[in-house]
VODOPA-342184 format. One record per atom (N, C-alpha, C): x, y, z. Coordinates in steps of 0.05 Angstrom, whole numbers, plus 5000, padded with zeros to 4 digits. Last residue first. Example, Ala and Ser with C-alpha at 12.3 -4.5 7.8 and 13.67 -1.06 7.14 Angstrom:
! residues 2
525749555142
527349795143
525850015157
526448865156
524649105156
526449345156
***
This chain:
! residues 235
874787701715
875487661687
873787841669
872987721766
874687941758
875387931729
869987261773
868587521776
870287751767
873986871766
871686881748
870187151749
877286961810
878287001783
875987041764
873986831852
875087111851
876187171823
873186291843
870986481840
871886771838
878186091858
877286081830
875086281825
877986181913
880186291897
879386311867
873585881928
873586171932
875686311915
875385361914
872885471902
872885781905
879685261946
880185301918
877785431905
877585592009
878985381992
879285461963
875385902048
873785852023
875085652004
881686052071
878886112074
877386082048
886185502061
885485782059
882485822063
886984962060
887485102086
886785392085
886184832007
884184742027
884484892053
890984991985
888585151979
886385081999
894284592005
894784872012
892385052007
892184141980
891984162009
892384452018
893584201927
890784211934
890484261964
899484631923
898084371921
895284401931
899985251884
900285081908
898984811903
899285911865
900685661859
900985501884
896486491834
896686311857
897886041848
896986781788
896086921812
896186751837
900286921730
899886711750
899286851777
896987281677
898787271700
898187031718
893187331637
895987291629
897987281652
888287351663
889187581648
892187571643
890286851707
888187031700
889387271686
891086221737
892086411717
889686591709
893385791787
891185971778
892386181760
895585151790
896485421785
894085581774
895984601833
894284781818
895685051815
897683911838
898384191842
896684371824
895383441826
896683461852
897283751859
889183311792
891683441795
892783431824
883983081784
886282971770
888983071780
879783321813
879683041807
882282921797
880983861815
880883711840
880883411836
880583981761
883184011774
883183841800
875183901754
877083741739
879883751751
872684291785
872484011793
874383831778
873584771756
875084721781
874984431789
874684881691
872784741709
874284651734
877985031653
876585251666
874485141686
884484751645
881584721647
880484981658
890284391624
888784641628
885884581630
895884021648
893284031635
891884301642
901783691645
900683961649
898083971634
905383171673
902983241658
902183531666
911182781671
909983041678
907583091660
910482071685
911382301670
910082561679
908381691718
910981631706
912081871690
903581841738
905281701757
908081671745
900482051697
901982241714
903782101734
897581621678
899881721662
901681891679
893681601718
895581371715
897981461699
890882071709
892182031735
894281811733
888981971658
890882181662
892282151688
885481531668
887681501650
889781721654
881681771702
883281551712
885781511695
879482151666
880782231691
882682021701
877181811628
879381981620
880882081644
873081551659
875181401645
877681571638
869881981676
871181801696
873581651683
867982201628
869782351646
871282171665
864481821609
866981861594
868982011612
860381901646
861681641644
864381661630
858782441636
859882351662
861382091662
861482651571
859282591589
860482471615
865683201550
865182911555
862882871574
866983731542
864783621526
864283321531
873683691561
871583861551
869483711535
878083441580
875483321587
873183481577
882683721565
882383451556
879683321562
884884271557
881984211562
881383921554
890684041533
889084291534
886084221535
896183741558
893383691552
891783941555
902483491550
900983741551
898183691541
907483121581
904883101567
903283361571
914182941577
912283151585
909783121568
916982531555
917382591584
915282781594
913482061512
914682321518
915182351548
912581581477
913481581505
914881841513
910081601429
912981621428
914181631456
904681601444
905781371430
908781371429
901882011468
903581841485
905181631470
898782261431
900582431447
902582261463
895781851411
897781971393
899682141409
892681741458
894481541447
896581661429
889682211462
891682151483
893681941473
886582141416
888282371419
890482331440
883781681431
885581671407
887581901409
880981891473
882881681478
884881651455
877682241446
879682351464
881782141471
874581861419
876382031403
878482161421
871881661463
873881481450
875681651431
868582111474
870381991494
872581821482
865682181427
867682381434
869582271455
865381541392
864281751410
866481951416
867281401323
867581381352
866081601367
867381461269
865081311280
865181301311
872081711256
869581861253
867181721264
875681301259
875681491281
873081661280
873280661242
874080921233
873881121257
875280091283
873380281272
874780521260
878279751312
877779671284
876079881270
878479931365
880879961348
880479891319
874779891404
874180071382
876380091361
876579571445
873879511434
873279671409
881879811456
881579551444
878779501431
882980281483
881780301456
881180031443
885680401531
883080271531
881580301505
890880571533
888780781535
885880671533
893680081529
894080271551
891880471555
892179861480
891479721505
891579921529
894480231446
891580181444
890580051470
899880181459
898480431467
895380401465
901079661440
901379731469
899779971476
900179711385
898779511401
898779581430
903980101373
901180151368
899479961385
908679811385
907980051400
905080121397
908679401347
908579341376
907679581392
908979711300
906779521304
906479461334
913880011305
911180141303
908979951311
919380041321
917579821329
914679901328
921580521306
922380281291
920480051297
918981171297
919180931314
919680681298
918481681275
920781521268
921081271286
913981981281
915982001303
918481831297
911281821237
912182091238
914282131259
909981301254
911781331231
912881621231
906181411293
908681281301
910781311279
902181621260
903481801280
906181681289
900881151232
901781391217
903281581236
898980841273
901380751258
902580991243
894481131286
896581111305
899181011293
891481061238
892281321247
894581311266
890680501238
891980631215
893080901224
887680421285
890380301282
891980441260
882980721270
884580781294
887380671292
882480951202
881980761223
883880811247
880681611179
882681391182
881681201204
877482041178
877081851156
879181621157
878882391218
876482241221
876082021201
884782491248
883682461221
881282271222
884882951304
885182681293
883882681265
885883421338
886283421309
886583141296
881683681385
883183431379
883483391349
882284251410
880684141388
882283911376
886384291449
883584301457
881784181435
891683821435
890484081435
887484061444
896183441466
893383411457
892083681458
902783231459
900983461460
898183381450
909083061488
906582971476
904483181480
916083181483
913383281490
911183131474
920983051464
920483011493
917583071501
921083211412
921182931418
920482861447
921283761419
918783641410
918783341414
926683821432
924583861453
921983751445
929083691383
929583521406
927483571428
927084121351
926583841344
926883661368
928884601377
926084541373
925484251367
933084881408
933184601401
930284491397
931885421416
934485351406
934685061396
926685431438
927285581413
929885491400
927085101483
925185041462
925785181436
932884861512
931485101504
929685041480
932784331559
933284421532
931684661525
931084121607
933684261606
934384371579
925983931596
928183741603
930883861600
925084521565
923784261569
925984061573
924485211578
926184981577
924484731581
923685851553
922285601560
924185371557
924786531570
925886281561
924086051571
923487221546
923687011566
924586741553
918687451498
921087491514
921087261535
915087211465
916087481457
918587551473
916086511450
915586731469
916487001457
913086181394
915386281408
914586491428
908585621391
908985911390
911585981403
909885081394
908085171373
908185471369
912784901436
914285011413
912585101390
910284731481
910484541459
912184641436
910485191511
911884961520
912284761498
907085521481
909785601485
911485361493
902285261488
903385271461
906285361462
901285361542
901785091533
903085091505
900285911541
902485811556
903285531547
895685921509
898086061500
900585951515
891985671543
892785541518
895385661507
891786061586
892585781590
893585651565
889786561585
892586531576
893586241578
884486671595
886386751615
889286721606
880386521562
881886751554
883986841574
876186271614
876786281585
878286541578
879386251679
877186301661
878086291632
883585711703
882985991699
880586021680
888785281719
885985341722
885585641719
892884781703
892585071698
889685131699
895384271743
892984381730
893184681728
900083751739
899584031746
897184131730
902683191763
900383281747
899583561757
909382981758
907383141772
905083211753
914382771740
912282601751
910382761769
919083301752
918383041740
915982921755
916583981763
918383761766
917383501752
916184601735
914584361739
916484121740
916085291747
917685051745
915984811752
914985931719
913785681730
915685451726
913286591705
915386401713
914086171727
911387101661
910586861675
913086691680
910587631638
912687571657
912087321674
904387531616
905987751626
907987651647
900887361557
902287271581
904187491589
898387681521
896987441529
898187321553
897788351510
899488161524
897787921532
897088681449
895788551471
897588341483
899288881404
899789031428
898588901453
900488281374
900288561369
901088711395
900787891425
899487881399
898788161392
906187691467
904387901456
903287821430
908387381524
907587341496
905487551488
913787261569
911487431560
910887351531
917086931622
915986921594
913687111590
920686791663
920087071657
918987101628
921386151646
922886361659
922286641648
919485521659
918585751644
919686001659
921284871653
921985111667
921285351649
919784191662
919084441648
919884681665
922583821693
921683751666
921083991649
928483951730
925784031724
924983941695
***
């Protein structure tokens, strides 16, 4: 398993953001975490990346315990947070070279060139990041998350705020990436899961309430839409 989450809870003070969550994600799968705002999606992703420790339970990435081997697990993970933390005053190539240097890559120049081509940044690579549209900034964020060729890619609301044309490009890119590595993405928009994911996990109030591939939801009365609507009305 690329990611194994075993009976994990996370508390902030007395409030439980996650309650005894267990989830296994195999290699080369695009999994969507779907739920209303505040359901616990971002907290779960931060536990996988090692950004937050669990209050109880265990998180494994590629068989490694995130708490016990934090540096090695971070090498295996690429992360794009919901609020893309790119440096707006840096040029695209400059920023990606900086990220490659942080990862200790020896072939930085070649890798920057490759990742720019892979995510479709060639037309904008000479610009300051602050001059880019939101769609291209998201591509820069994906490039930094992928530049060290991680086994697991974590994407928190990767399509939030994009226009319809930008959505198409980012969706295609995420589906392509998912052919070779595990991708876990979160969203509160049902259509995004249907467009990009093979498997859907519904999360609400810190608990996993449903888990299956898209076909399994289609066979249920009302399908994924009905399942998601029940979460939204109970949140």
